[in-house]
C-alpha positions, 0 to 999 in steps of 0.5 A: 600340970595335969594330963587330960588325954592320952591317945595313940597318934601315929606319925607317918612321913612318906612311906615310913610310920612311927608309933606315938602317943598324943599327950593332952595336958593343961597347966594353971597356976593361981597368984593370991590374993586374987592377983594373976591367973596362968593357963596353958594347955598343949600337946606333946606327941610321944614316939615310941615302940608299939609294946610301949604304947601299948603299956602307957595306954593301958595304964593310963585307961586303967588307972590314970597312970603313966611310968615314971620315965615317961612322966619325968620326960614330959615334964621336962619338955613341958618345963622347957615350953613353959619357961620359953613362953614366959620368955619370948611372949610375942612369940606365942600370941 
């Protein structure tokens, strides 16, 4: 699984605005020899405070890296979504 892009993406509900980041990711798994390929892509909206969002964006723009705790949360969400999709393919077609 890899993160392709991170952009600032605030969420506004009514008069309330929450700072957010939009993580665009892709997942690809090959089963050899020439048996199958699974490709998934998606977006996760990560809500945080302005300071943390700025730090994450700066690190991404400079080194294409994210903080360990953000990566762990992202991976946990992604793993759950992939498993749900595999278990319930009719809901995602």
